[in-house]
All heavy atoms as TSV, in Angstrom:
chain	resi	resn	atom	element	x	y	z
A	1	ILE	N	N	-26.755	25.738	22.154
A	1	ILE	CA	C	-26.599	24.622	23.077
A	1	ILE	C	C	-26.572	23.308	22.298
A	1	ILE	O	O	-25.769	22.433	22.589
A	1	ILE	CB	C	-27.731	24.622	24.133
A	1	ILE	CG1	C	-27.573	25.838	25.046
A	1	ILE	CG2	C	-27.703	23.338	24.938
A	1	ILE	CD1	C	-28.718	26.037	26.003
A	2	ILE	N	N	-27.452	23.200	21.293
A	2	ILE	CA	C	-27.494	21.975	20.479
A	2	ILE	C	C	-26.196	21.800	19.721
A	2	ILE	O	O	-25.609	20.712	19.703
A	2	ILE	CB	C	-28.698	21.998	19.518
A	2	ILE	CG1	C	-29.999	21.921	20.311
A	2	ILE	CG2	C	-28.617	20.856	18.514
A	2	ILE	CD1	C	-31.251	22.166	19.496
A	3	LEU	N	N	-25.711	22.869	19.112
A	3	LEU	CA	C	-24.465	22.802	18.346
A	3	LEU	C	C	-23.287	22.433	19.241
A	3	LEU	O	O	-22.442	21.609	18.862
A	3	LEU	CB	C	-24.203	24.139	17.651
A	3	LEU	CG	C	-23.025	24.193	16.701
A	3	LEU	CD1	C	-23.173	23.148	15.600
A	3	LEU	CD2	C	-22.920	25.577	16.084
A	4	LYS	N	N	-23.230	23.004	20.432
A	4	LYS	CA	C	-22.169	22.671	21.376
A	4	LYS	C	C	-22.252	21.197	21.764
A	4	LYS	O	O	-21.243	20.503	21.821
A	4	LYS	CB	C	-22.247	23.548	22.623
A	4	LYS	CG	C	-21.105	23.280	23.592
A	4	LYS	CD	C	-21.226	24.144	24.819
A	4	LYS	CE	C	-20.114	23.958	25.801
A	4	LYS	NZ	N	-19.662	22.635	26.065
A	5	GLY	N	N	-23.445	20.716	22.002
A	5	GLY	CA	C	-23.632	19.302	22.343
A	5	GLY	C	C	-23.184	18.386	21.218
A	5	GLY	O	O	-22.549	17.353	21.463
A	6	GLU	N	N	-23.493	18.761	19.984
A	6	GLU	CA	C	-23.060	17.958	18.838
A	6	GLU	C	C	-21.531	17.959	18.727
A	6	GLU	O	O	-20.918	16.929	18.448
A	6	GLU	CB	C	-23.683	18.490	17.548
A	6	GLU	CG	C	-25.175	18.235	17.456
A	6	GLU	CD	C	-25.827	18.944	16.274
A	6	GLU	OE1	O	-25.145	19.725	15.563
A	6	GLU	OE2	O	-27.032	18.733	16.060
A	7	GLY	N	N	-20.936	19.125	18.951
A	7	GLY	CA	C	-19.477	19.220	18.915
A	7	GLY	C	C	-18.830	18.385	20.004
A	7	GLY	O	O	-17.828	17.701	19.778
A	8	ASP	N	N	-19.396	18.429	21.202
A	8	ASP	CA	C	-18.880	17.623	22.314
A	8	ASP	C	C	-18.992	16.138	22.009
A	8	ASP	O	O	-18.067	15.366	22.289
A	8	ASP	CB	C	-19.616	17.945	23.609
A	8	ASP	CG	C	-19.274	19.326	24.156
A	8	ASP	OD1	O	-18.283	19.924	23.699
A	8	ASP	OD2	O	-20.026	19.803	25.038
A	9	ALA	N	N	-20.104	15.716	21.420
A	9	ALA	CA	C	-20.300	14.302	21.085
A	9	ALA	C	C	-19.267	13.857	20.046
A	9	ALA	O	O	-18.713	12.758	20.135
A	9	ALA	CB	C	-21.712	14.067	20.559
A	10	GLU	N	N	-18.995	14.710	19.072
A	10	GLU	CA	C	-17.998	14.391	18.051
A	10	GLU	C	C	-16.604	14.320	18.675
A	10	GLU	O	O	-15.809	13.431	18.350
A	10	GLU	CB	C	-18.034	15.448	16.944
A	10	GLU	CG	C	-17.240	15.101	15.723
A	10	GLU	CD	C	-17.835	13.956	14.912
A	10	GLU	OE1	O	-19.025	13.640	15.048
A	10	GLU	OE2	O	-17.068	13.358	14.140
A	11	ALA	N	N	-16.301	15.228	19.584
A	11	ALA	CA	C	-15.000	15.239	20.245
A	11	ALA	C	C	-14.788	13.965	21.057
A	11	ALA	O	O	-13.676	13.418	21.085
A	11	ALA	CB	C	-14.873	16.466	21.144
A	12	VAL	N	N	-15.831	13.471	21.688
A	12	VAL	CA	C	-15.725	12.250	22.492
A	12	VAL	C	C	-15.258	11.087	21.636
A	12	VAL	O	O	-14.436	10.273	22.064
A	12	VAL	CB	C	-17.064	11.934	23.196
A	12	VAL	CG1	C	-17.088	10.521	23.754
A	12	VAL	CG2	C	-17.320	12.943	24.296
A	13	LYS	N	N	-15.736	11.001	20.394
A	13	LYS	CA	C	-15.313	9.921	19.494
A	13	LYS	C	C	-13.803	9.945	19.304
A	13	LYS	O	O	-13.147	8.913	19.364
A	13	LYS	CB	C	-15.983	10.062	18.126
A	13	LYS	CG	C	-17.460	9.834	18.111
A	13	LYS	CD	C	-17.962	10.040	16.689
A	13	LYS	CE	C	-19.461	10.156	16.620
A	13	LYS	NZ	N	-19.922	10.447	15.258
A	14	TYR	N	N	-13.261	11.146	19.075
A	14	TYR	CA	C	-11.828	11.257	18.830
A	14	TYR	C	C	-11.029	11.047	20.109
A	14	TYR	O	O	-9.951	10.458	20.086
A	14	TYR	CB	C	-11.508	12.592	18.165
A	14	TYR	CG	C	-12.056	12.624	16.760
A	14	TYR	CD1	C	-13.267	13.244	16.482
A	14	TYR	CD2	C	-11.402	11.968	15.727
A	14	TYR	CE1	C	-13.795	13.240	15.199
A	14	TYR	CE2	C	-11.920	11.960	14.440
A	14	TYR	CZ	C	-13.116	12.599	14.188
A	14	TYR	OH	O	-13.634	12.571	12.923
A	15	TYR	N	N	-11.535	11.496	21.247
A	15	TYR	CA	C	-10.852	11.245	22.513
A	15	TYR	C	C	-10.781	9.747	22.790
A	15	TYR	O	O	-9.778	9.250	23.309
A	15	TYR	CB	C	-11.546	11.959	23.669
A	15	TYR	CG	C	-11.420	13.461	23.627
A	15	TYR	CD1	C	-12.489	14.271	23.968
A	15	TYR	CD2	C	-10.231	14.077	23.238
A	15	TYR	CE1	C	-12.380	15.654	23.926
A	15	TYR	CE2	C	-10.116	15.452	23.191
A	15	TYR	CZ	C	-11.188	16.234	23.536
A	15	TYR	OH	O	-11.086	17.596	23.494
A	16	GLN	N	N	-11.821	9.011	22.432
A	16	GLN	CA	C	-11.805	7.561	22.626
A	16	GLN	C	C	-10.741	6.918	21.753
A	16	GLN	O	O	-10.033	6.011	22.191
A	16	GLN	CB	C	-13.184	6.975	22.321
A	16	GLN	CG	C	-14.227	7.330	23.350
A	16	GLN	CD	C	-15.631	6.913	22.940
A	16	GLN	OE1	O	-15.892	6.585	21.802
A	16	GLN	NE2	N	-16.542	6.960	23.901
A	17	ILE	N	N	-10.622	7.379	20.512
A	17	ILE	CA	C	-9.583	6.851	19.616
A	17	ILE	C	C	-8.208	7.164	20.188
A	17	ILE	O	O	-7.329	6.304	20.245
A	17	ILE	CB	C	-9.733	7.439	18.197
A	17	ILE	CG1	C	-11.020	6.929	17.558
A	17	ILE	CG2	C	-8.523	7.082	17.333
A	17	ILE	CD1	C	-11.398	7.647	16.278
A	18	PHE	N	N	-8.005	8.405	20.625
A	18	PHE	CA	C	-6.710	8.790	21.184
A	18	PHE	C	C	-6.403	8.010	22.458
A	18	PHE	O	O	-5.250	7.685	22.719
A	18	PHE	CB	C	-6.672	10.287	21.477
A	18	PHE	CG	C	-6.623	11.152	20.242
A	18	PHE	CD1	C	-7.007	12.474	20.308
A	18	PHE	CD2	C	-6.186	10.649	19.024
A	18	PHE	CE1	C	-6.951	13.290	19.190
A	18	PHE	CE2	C	-6.130	11.454	17.896
A	18	PHE	CZ	C	-6.509	12.776	17.980
A	19	ASN	N	N	-7.419	7.683	23.223
A	19	ASN	CA	C	-7.217	6.898	24.436
A	19	ASN	C	C	-6.728	5.494	24.099
A	19	ASN	O	O	-5.886	4.933	24.793
A	19	ASN	CB	C	-8.514	6.844	25.247
A	19	ASN	CG	C	-8.294	6.331	26.639
A	19	ASN	OD1	O	-7.252	6.578	27.238
A	19	ASN	ND2	N	-9.272	5.631	27.175
A	20	ARG	N	N	-7.263	4.930	23.014
A	20	ARG	CA	C	-6.844	3.583	22.596
A	20	ARG	C	C	-5.532	3.604	21.815
A	20	ARG	O	O	-4.872	2.581	21.712
A	20	ARG	CB	C	-7.935	2.937	21.737
A	20	ARG	CG	C	-9.175	2.556	22.524
A	20	ARG	CD	C	-10.138	1.716	21.714
A	20	ARG	NE	N	-10.621	2.352	20.513
A	20	ARG	CZ	C	-11.701	3.147	20.428
A	20	ARG	NH1	N	-12.395	3.412	21.519
A	20	ARG	NH2	N	-12.084	3.659	19.283
A	21	GLN	N	N	-5.187	4.751	21.232
A	21	GLN	CA	C	-3.968	4.868	20.432
A	21	GLN	C	C	-3.157	6.085	20.910
A	21	GLN	O	O	-3.121	7.117	20.255
A	21	GLN	CB	C	-4.323	5.013	18.953
A	21	GLN	CG	C	-5.066	3.814	18.416
A	21	GLN	CD	C	-5.308	3.925	16.926
A	21	GLN	OE1	O	-4.452	4.373	16.184
A	21	GLN	NE2	N	-6.473	3.506	16.485
A	22	PRO	N	N	-2.505	5.961	22.069
A	22	PRO	CA	C	-1.798	7.114	22.638
A	22	PRO	C	C	-0.677	7.639	21.744
A	22	PRO	O	O	-0.384	8.836	21.772
A	22	PRO	CB	C	-1.260	6.588	23.966
A	22	PRO	CG	C	-1.329	5.113	23.874
A	22	PRO	CD	C	-2.403	4.776	22.898
A	23	GLU	N	N	-0.062	6.780	20.938
A	23	GLU	CA	C	1.001	7.262	20.048
A	23	GLU	C	C	0.429	8.217	18.998
A	23	GLU	O	O	1.063	9.201	18.626
A	23	GLU	CB	C	1.751	6.105	19.383
A	23	GLU	CG	C	0.951	5.233	18.452
A	23	GLU	CD	C	0.045	4.197	19.104
A	23	GLU	OE1	O	0.105	4.000	20.334
A	23	GLU	OE2	O	-0.735	3.579	18.365
A	24	LEU	N	N	-0.788	7.982	18.547
A	24	LEU	CA	C	-1.452	8.890	17.618
A	24	LEU	C	C	-1.779	10.205	18.315
A	24	LEU	O	O	-1.552	11.289	17.770
A	24	LEU	CB	C	-2.718	8.255	17.056
A	24	LEU	CG	C	-3.579	9.153	16.165
A	24	LEU	CD1	C	-2.806	9.597	14.925
A	24	LEU	CD2	C	-4.866	8.431	15.766
A	25	ALA	N	N	-2.287	10.131	19.530
A	25	ALA	CA	C	-2.612	11.337	20.284
A	25	ALA	C	C	-1.374	12.194	20.498
A	25	ALA	O	O	-1.407	13.420	20.330
A	25	ALA	CB	C	-3.230	10.959	21.632
A	26	ASN	N	N	-0.255	11.570	20.839
A	26	ASN	CA	C	0.986	12.294	21.055
A	26	ASN	C	C	1.462	12.953	19.765
A	26	ASN	O	O	1.904	14.102	19.757
A	26	ASN	CB	C	2.048	11.350	21.611
A	26	ASN	CG	C	3.251	12.084	22.111
A	26	ASN	OD1	O	3.151	13.160	22.688
A	26	ASN	ND2	N	4.414	11.507	21.893
A	27	TYR	N	N	1.358	12.240	18.654
A	27	TYR	CA	C	1.768	12.773	17.357
A	27	TYR	C	C	0.920	13.985	16.966
A	27	TYR	O	O	1.452	15.021	16.554
A	27	TYR	CB	C	1.661	11.672	16.301
A	27	TYR	CG	C	2.265	12.037	14.970
A	27	TYR	CD1	C	3.635	11.992	14.774
A	27	TYR	CD2	C	1.461	12.417	13.907
A	27	TYR	CE1	C	4.197	12.323	13.559
A	27	TYR	CE2	C	2.015	12.748	12.679
A	27	TYR	CZ	C	3.387	12.692	12.512
A	27	TYR	OH	O	3.927	13.025	11.296
A	28	VAL	N	N	-0.379	13.882	17.131
A	28	VAL	CA	C	-1.275	14.993	16.801
A	28	VAL	C	C	-1.003	16.186	17.709
A	28	VAL	O	O	-0.986	17.342	17.266
A	28	VAL	CB	C	-2.752	14.553	16.888
A	28	VAL	CG1	C	-3.696	15.731	16.777
A	28	VAL	CG2	C	-3.050	13.531	15.800
A	29	ARG	N	N	-0.739	15.931	18.991
A	29	ARG	CA	C	-0.426	17.009	19.933
A	29	ARG	C	C	0.840	17.742	19.506
A	29	ARG	O	O	0.911	18.970	19.512
A	29	ARG	CB	C	-0.258	16.440	21.339
A	29	ARG	CG	C	0.009	17.502	22.397
A	29	ARG	CD	C	0.247	16.903	23.773
A	29	ARG	NE	N	1.282	15.897	23.804
A	29	ARG	CZ	C	2.592	16.167	23.858
A	29	ARG	NH1	N	3.013	17.409	23.881
A	29	ARG	NH2	N	3.478	15.192	23.899
A	30	LYS	N	N	1.851	16.994	19.075
A	30	LYS	CA	C	3.097	17.614	18.618
A	30	LYS	C	C	2.878	18.412	17.338
A	30	LYS	O	O	3.431	19.507	17.185
A	30	LYS	CB	C	4.172	16.552	18.377
A	30	LYS	CG	C	4.750	15.983	19.640
A	30	LYS	CD	C	5.812	14.957	19.306
A	30	LYS	CE	C	6.392	14.315	20.533
A	30	LYS	NZ	N	7.410	13.307	20.163
A	31	LEU	N	N	2.073	17.882	16.424
A	31	LEU	CA	C	1.778	18.622	15.193
A	31	LEU	C	C	1.094	19.952	15.513
A	31	LEU	O	O	1.432	20.988	14.927
A	31	LEU	CB	C	0.876	17.802	14.271
A	31	LEU	CG	C	1.532	16.796	13.358
A	31	LEU	CD1	C	0.464	16.050	12.559
A	31	LEU	CD2	C	2.518	17.445	12.415
A	32	ASP	N	N	0.130	19.919	16.409
A	32	ASP	CA	C	-0.571	21.146	16.799
A	32	ASP	C	C	0.390	22.151	17.433
A	32	ASP	O	O	0.336	23.343	17.141
A	32	ASP	CB	C	-1.716	20.842	17.759
A	32	ASP	CG	C	-2.890	20.163	17.082
A	32	ASP	OD1	O	-2.975	20.221	15.834
A	32	ASP	OD2	O	-3.719	19.579	17.800
A	33	ALA	N	N	1.281	21.671	18.294
A	33	ALA	CA	C	2.262	22.558	18.926
A	33	ALA	C	C	3.203	23.140	17.873
A	33	ALA	O	O	3.519	24.333	17.891
A	33	ALA	CB	C	3.061	21.796	19.988
A	34	PHE	N	N	3.626	22.302	16.947
A	34	PHE	CA	C	4.528	22.742	15.887
A	34	PHE	C	C	3.868	23.837	15.051
A	34	PHE	O	O	4.481	24.858	14.734
A	34	PHE	CB	C	4.903	21.536	15.022
A	34	PHE	CG	C	6.047	21.777	14.093
A	34	PHE	CD1	C	7.331	21.921	14.580
A	34	PHE	CD2	C	5.846	21.847	12.738
A	34	PHE	CE1	C	8.395	22.138	13.726
A	34	PHE	CE2	C	6.899	22.055	11.859
A	34	PHE	CZ	C	8.179	22.207	12.366
A	35	LYS	N	N	2.592	23.639	14.698
A	35	LYS	CA	C	1.862	24.633	13.903
A	35	LYS	C	C	1.741	25.961	14.644
A	35	LYS	O	O	1.791	27.020	14.025
A	35	LYS	CB	C	0.476	24.123	13.545
A	35	LYS	CG	C	0.471	23.086	12.457
A	35	LYS	CD	C	-0.976	22.773	12.080
A	35	LYS	CE	C	-1.220	21.298	12.149
A	35	LYS	NZ	N	-2.613	20.949	11.865
A	36	SER	N	N	1.565	25.924	15.946
A	36	SER	CA	C	1.408	27.173	16.691
A	36	SER	C	C	2.743	27.895	16.880
A	36	SER	O	O	2.772	29.110	17.028
A	36	SER	CB	C	0.742	26.920	18.041
A	36	SER	OG	O	1.601	26.206	18.887
A	37	ILE	N	N	3.848	27.151	16.855
A	37	ILE	CA	C	5.170	27.753	17.017
A	37	ILE	C	C	5.665	28.346	15.703
A	37	ILE	O	O	6.179	29.460	15.663
A	37	ILE	CB	C	6.183	26.710	17.541
A	37	ILE	CG1	C	5.844	26.334	18.985
A	37	ILE	CG2	C	7.604	27.243	17.447
A	37	ILE	CD1	C	6.629	25.160	19.507
A	38	ILE	N	N	5.520	27.582	14.630
A	38	ILE	CA	C	6.029	28.004	13.328
A	38	ILE	C	C	4.933	28.764	12.593
A	38	ILE	O	O	3.941	28.196	12.180
A	38	ILE	CB	C	6.485	26.780	12.493
A	38	ILE	CG1	C	7.520	25.973	13.250
A	38	ILE	CG2	C	7.003	27.218	11.145
A	38	ILE	CD1	C	8.796	26.701	13.582
A	39	LYS	N	N	5.140	30.022	12.442
A	39	LYS	CA	C	4.195	30.865	11.719
A	39	LYS	C	C	4.821	31.277	10.393
A	39	LYS	O	O	5.978	30.990	10.121
A	39	LYS	CB	C	3.842	32.117	12.534
A	39	LYS	CG	C	3.241	31.826	13.887
A	39	LYS	CD	C	1.841	31.319	13.753
A	39	LYS	CE	C	1.257	31.125	15.136
A	39	LYS	NZ	N	0.026	30.454	15.140
A	40	GLU	N	N	4.076	31.982	9.611
A	40	GLU	CA	C	4.565	32.479	8.332
A	40	GLU	C	C	5.814	33.327	8.548
A	40	GLU	O	O	5.871	34.157	9.447
A	40	GLU	CB	C	3.460	33.316	7.684
A	40	GLU	CG	C	3.694	33.611	6.239
A	40	GLU	CD	C	2.494	34.305	5.627
A	40	GLU	OE1	O	1.363	33.823	5.819
A	40	GLU	OE2	O	2.703	35.336	4.986
A	41	ASN	N	N	6.836	33.106	7.712
A	41	ASN	CA	C	8.101	33.846	7.767
A	41	ASN	C	C	8.780	33.734	9.126
A	41	ASN	O	O	9.289	34.706	9.653
A	41	ASN	CB	C	7.889	35.316	7.415
A	41	ASN	CG	C	7.383	35.498	6.003
A	41	ASN	OD1	O	7.822	34.790	5.096
A	41	ASN	ND2	N	6.458	36.411	5.811
A	42	SER	N	N	8.788	32.552	9.709
A	42	SER	CA	C	9.407	32.337	11.012
A	42	SER	C	C	10.789	31.734	10.859
A	42	SER	O	O	11.046	30.947	9.962
A	42	SER	CB	C	8.570	31.375	11.858
A	42	SER	OG	O	7.337	31.944	12.158
A	43	THR	N	N	11.662	32.125	11.753
A	43	THR	CA	C	12.964	31.486	11.874
A	43	THR	C	C	13.092	31.068	13.321
A	43	THR	O	O	12.952	31.885	14.227
A	43	THR	CB	C	14.111	32.455	11.521
A	43	THR	OG1	O	13.923	32.906	10.185
A	43	THR	CG2	C	15.461	31.777	11.660
A	44	ILE	N	N	13.344	29.799	13.517
A	44	ILE	CA	C	13.468	29.283	14.869
A	44	ILE	C	C	14.636	28.304	14.883
A	44	ILE	O	O	14.783	27.494	13.980
A	44	ILE	CB	C	12.156	28.631	15.351
A	44	ILE	CG1	C	12.245	28.273	16.815
A	44	ILE	CG2	C	11.797	27.447	14.518
A	44	ILE	CD1	C	10.913	27.962	17.442
A	45	VAL	N	N	15.491	28.423	15.873
A	45	VAL	CA	C	16.655	27.553	15.978
A	45	VAL	C	C	16.562	26.829	17.309
A	45	VAL	O	O	16.699	27.440	18.365
A	45	VAL	CB	C	17.971	28.353	15.875
A	45	VAL	CG1	C	19.171	27.433	15.996
A	45	VAL	CG2	C	18.018	29.148	14.584
A	46	LEU	N	N	16.286	25.550	17.234
A	46	LEU	CA	C	16.189	24.694	18.415
A	46	LEU	C	C	16.806	23.346	18.086
A	46	LEU	O	O	16.800	22.933	16.926
A	46	LEU	CB	C	14.721	24.462	18.800
A	46	LEU	CG	C	13.942	25.646	19.328
A	46	LEU	CD1	C	12.469	25.268	19.468
A	46	LEU	CD2	C	14.481	26.096	20.661
A	47	PRO	N	N	17.300	22.656	19.084
A	47	PRO	CA	C	17.754	21.294	18.815
A	47	PRO	C	C	16.573	20.455	18.333
A	47	PRO	O	O	15.468	20.581	18.857
A	47	PRO	CB	C	18.246	20.787	20.163
A	47	PRO	CG	C	18.346	21.980	21.052
A	47	PRO	CD	C	17.473	23.042	20.467
A	48	SER	N	N	16.805	19.630	17.334
A	48	SER	CA	C	15.696	18.855	16.772
A	48	SER	C	C	15.268	17.702	17.665
A	48	SER	O	O	14.302	17.021	17.358
A	48	SER	CB	C	16.056	18.338	15.384
A	48	SER	OG	O	17.184	17.499	15.452
A	49	ASN	N	N	15.933	17.495	18.774
A	49	ASN	CA	C	15.504	16.436	19.686
A	49	ASN	C	C	14.609	16.973	20.803
A	49	ASN	O	O	14.181	16.236	21.668
A	49	ASN	CB	C	16.701	15.699	20.279
A	49	ASN	CG	C	17.620	16.606	21.061
A	49	ASN	OD1	O	17.612	17.821	20.881
A	49	ASN	ND2	N	18.428	16.041	21.923
A	50	GLU	N	N	14.289	18.268	20.778
A	50	GLU	CA	C	13.387	18.871	21.760
A	50	GLU	C	C	11.950	18.774	21.267
A	50	GLU	O	O	11.674	18.947	20.090
A	50	GLU	CB	C	13.750	20.339	21.986
A	50	GLU	CG	C	15.120	20.566	22.582
A	50	GLU	CD	C	15.226	20.086	24.013
A	50	GLU	OE1	O	14.221	20.153	24.743
A	50	GLU	OE2	O	16.319	19.637	24.396
A	51	VAL	N	N	11.031	18.537	22.191
A	51	VAL	CA	C	9.608	18.491	21.863
A	51	VAL	C	C	9.149	19.907	21.553
A	51	VAL	O	O	9.530	20.818	22.274
A	51	VAL	CB	C	8.809	17.915	23.054
A	51	VAL	CG1	C	7.328	17.970	22.798
A	51	VAL	CG2	C	9.251	16.492	23.350
A	52	PRO	N	N	8.395	20.216	20.551
A	52	PRO	CA	C	7.800	19.337	19.562
A	52	PRO	C	C	8.642	19.191	18.296
A	52	PRO	O	O	8.204	18.603	17.331
A	52	PRO	CB	C	6.477	20.022	19.246
A	52	PRO	CG	C	6.827	21.468	19.280
A	52	PRO	CD	C	7.830	21.566	20.429
A	53	MET	N	N	9.851	19.745	18.292
A	53	MET	CA	C	10.674	19.679	17.078
A	53	MET	C	C	11.103	18.255	16.743
A	53	MET	O	O	11.458	17.967	15.607
A	53	MET	CB	C	11.915	20.570	17.205
A	53	MET	CG	C	11.599	22.015	17.414
A	53	MET	SD	S	10.533	22.638	16.115
A	53	MET	CE	C	9.935	24.115	16.873
A	54	ASP	N	N	11.068	17.361	17.702
A	54	ASP	CA	C	11.443	15.972	17.435
A	54	ASP	C	C	10.517	15.314	16.416
A	54	ASP	O	O	10.860	14.302	15.816
A	54	ASP	CB	C	11.500	15.154	18.721
A	54	ASP	CG	C	10.178	15.106	19.460
A	54	ASP	OD1	O	9.338	15.999	19.260
A	54	ASP	OD2	O	9.995	14.174	20.255
A	55	ILE	N	N	9.377	15.936	16.169
A	55	ILE	CA	C	8.452	15.404	15.172
A	55	ILE	C	C	9.086	15.430	13.777
A	55	ILE	O	O	8.704	14.669	12.896
A	55	ILE	CB	C	7.112	16.153	15.198
A	55	ILE	CG1	C	6.047	15.346	14.490
A	55	ILE	CG2	C	7.241	17.523	14.560
A	55	ILE	CD1	C	4.654	15.875	14.666
A	56	LEU	N	N	10.064	16.302	13.581
A	56	LEU	CA	C	10.738	16.383	12.282
A	56	LEU	C	C	11.513	15.112	11.966
A	56	LEU	O	O	11.768	14.811	10.804
A	56	LEU	CB	C	11.681	17.588	12.248
A	56	LEU	CG	C	11.004	18.952	12.422
A	56	LEU	CD1	C	12.051	20.040	12.565
A	56	LEU	CD2	C	10.082	19.234	11.255
A	57	LYS	N	N	11.896	14.366	12.988
A	57	LYS	CA	C	12.651	13.128	12.800
A	57	LYS	C	C	11.770	11.883	12.861
A	57	LYS	O	O	12.213	10.799	12.519
A	57	LYS	CB	C	13.718	13.000	13.881
A	57	LYS	CG	C	14.805	14.026	13.789
A	57	LYS	CD	C	15.823	13.772	14.879
A	57	LYS	CE	C	17.005	14.670	14.755
A	57	LYS	NZ	N	18.005	14.374	15.796
A	58	GLU	N	N	10.544	12.031	13.322
A	58	GLU	CA	C	9.663	10.886	13.540
A	58	GLU	C	C	8.920	10.475	12.277
A	58	GLU	O	O	8.654	11.298	11.418
A	58	GLU	CB	C	8.594	11.214	14.591
A	58	GLU	CG	C	9.109	11.373	15.975
A	58	GLU	CD	C	7.989	11.675	16.961
A	58	GLU	OE1	O	6.802	11.552	16.597
A	58	GLU	OE2	O	8.313	12.042	18.089
A	59	GLN	N	N	8.579	9.226	12.239
A	59	GLN	CA	C	7.643	8.725	11.243
A	59	GLN	C	C	6.254	8.806	11.878
A	59	GLN	O	O	6.115	8.606	13.079
A	59	GLN	CB	C	7.947	7.259	10.891
A	59	GLN	CG	C	9.258	7.073	10.161
A	59	GLN	CD	C	9.213	7.717	8.780
A	59	GLN	OE1	O	8.215	7.637	8.087
A	59	GLN	NE2	N	10.290	8.374	8.404
A	60	PRO	N	N	5.230	9.099	11.094
A	60	PRO	CA	C	3.878	9.099	11.663
A	60	PRO	C	C	3.567	7.719	12.257
A	60	PRO	O	O	4.036	6.701	11.747
A	60	PRO	CB	C	2.974	9.384	10.465
A	60	PRO	CG	C	3.856	10.005	9.449
A	60	PRO	CD	C	5.228	9.435	9.680
A	61	PRO	N	N	2.785	7.673	13.315
A	61	PRO	CA	C	2.458	6.380	13.922
A	61	PRO	C	C	1.585	5.547	12.998
A	61	PRO	O	O	0.860	6.066	12.158
A	61	PRO	CB	C	1.699	6.760	15.192
A	61	PRO	CG	C	1.155	8.107	14.908
A	61	PRO	CD	C	2.140	8.779	13.997
A	62	LYS	N	N	1.680	4.263	13.146
A	62	LYS	CA	C	0.790	3.353	12.430
A	62	LYS	C	C	-0.581	3.481	13.077
A	62	LYS	O	O	-0.741	3.230	14.257
A	62	LYS	CB	C	1.285	1.911	12.552
A	62	LYS	CG	C	2.684	1.696	12.018
A	62	LYS	CD	C	2.648	1.443	10.539
A	62	LYS	CE	C	3.999	0.985	10.054
A	62	LYS	NZ	N	4.680	1.908	9.213
A	63	VAL	N	N	-1.546	3.899	12.315
A	63	VAL	CA	C	-2.887	4.137	12.836
A	63	VAL	C	C	-3.773	2.956	12.503
A	63	VAL	O	O	-3.829	2.508	11.363
A	63	VAL	CB	C	-3.477	5.435	12.242
A	63	VAL	CG1	C	-4.881	5.658	12.739
A	63	VAL	CG2	C	-2.586	6.610	12.566
A	64	LYS	N	N	-4.453	2.460	13.522
A	64	LYS	CA	C	-5.382	1.352	13.331
A	64	LYS	C	C	-6.734	1.917	12.895
A	64	LYS	O	O	-7.211	2.879	13.483
A	64	LYS	CB	C	-5.537	0.573	14.631
A	64	LYS	CG	C	-4.250	0.005	15.141
A	64	LYS	CD	C	-4.442	-0.535	16.553
A	64	LYS	CE	C	-3.150	-0.312	17.316
A	64	LYS	NZ	N	-3.315	0.164	18.650
A	65	PRO	N	N	-7.337	1.342	11.869
A	65	PRO	CA	C	-8.653	1.838	11.448
A	65	PRO	C	C	-9.672	1.696	12.571
A	65	PRO	O	O	-9.663	0.720	13.300
A	65	PRO	CB	C	-9.028	0.941	10.276
A	65	PRO	CG	C	-7.820	0.151	9.934
A	65	PRO	CD	C	-6.876	0.226	11.091
A	66	GLU	N	N	-10.520	2.674	12.698
A	66	GLU	CA	C	-11.574	2.666	13.713
A	66	GLU	C	C	-12.919	2.565	13.027
A	66	GLU	O	O	-13.180	3.280	12.057
A	66	GLU	CB	C	-11.518	3.952	14.549
A	66	GLU	CG	C	-10.274	4.097	15.375
A	66	GLU	CD	C	-10.290	3.227	16.613
A	66	GLU	OE1	O	-11.380	2.850	17.070
A	66	GLU	OE2	O	-9.205	2.939	17.121
A	67	ALA	N	N	-13.759	1.728	13.509
A	67	ALA	CA	C	-15.105	1.584	12.957
A	67	ALA	C	C	-15.900	2.861	13.198
A	67	ALA	O	O	-15.845	3.443	14.262
A	67	ALA	CB	C	-15.811	0.394	13.612
A	68	GLY	N	N	-16.629	3.300	12.188
A	68	GLY	CA	C	-17.520	4.437	12.339
A	68	GLY	C	C	-16.855	5.787	12.208
A	68	GLY	O	O	-17.500	6.792	12.347
A	69	VAL	N	N	-15.547	5.842	11.920
A	69	VAL	CA	C	-14.853	7.114	11.817
A	69	VAL	C	C	-14.396	7.384	10.390
A	69	VAL	O	O	-14.216	8.511	10.001
A	69	VAL	CB	C	-13.648	7.167	12.790
A	69	VAL	CG1	C	-12.891	8.467	12.663
A	69	VAL	CG2	C	-14.120	6.961	14.218
A	70	ALA	N	N	-14.220	6.366	9.584
A	70	ALA	CA	C	-13.730	6.517	8.233
A	70	ALA	C	C	-14.632	7.428	7.418
A	70	ALA	O	O	-15.837	7.447	7.586
A	70	ALA	CB	C	-13.616	5.152	7.549
A	71	GLY	N	N	-13.997	8.188	6.547
A	71	GLY	CA	C	-14.757	9.038	5.653
A	71	GLY	C	C	-15.155	10.372	6.236
A	71	GLY	O	O	-15.876	11.132	5.640
A	72	LYS	N	N	-14.689	10.702	7.426
A	72	LYS	CA	C	-15.038	12.004	8.031
A	72	LYS	C	C	-13.915	12.961	7.816
A	72	LYS	O	O	-12.817	12.665	7.700
A	72	LYS	CB	C	-15.290	11.824	9.524
A	72	LYS	CG	C	-16.548	11.024	9.728
A	72	LYS	CD	C	-17.183	11.383	11.012
A	72	LYS	CE	C	-18.450	10.607	11.110
A	72	LYS	NZ	N	-19.493	11.221	11.725
């Protein structure tokens, strides 16, 4: 229960950052989707303008430093 509570508290910090920086949240969501789709020795043919493949054309968002999060 303690470990779960600590994990939840840590997650809240990142949810707050994502709430203030939705472009970062969207980018991370696409990266996670991309990782789950592309596995070892995968071949996938999709238009690169479809989500989450559009991440291949995007530049990472400009991330604003957050107090208390650096170094983690």
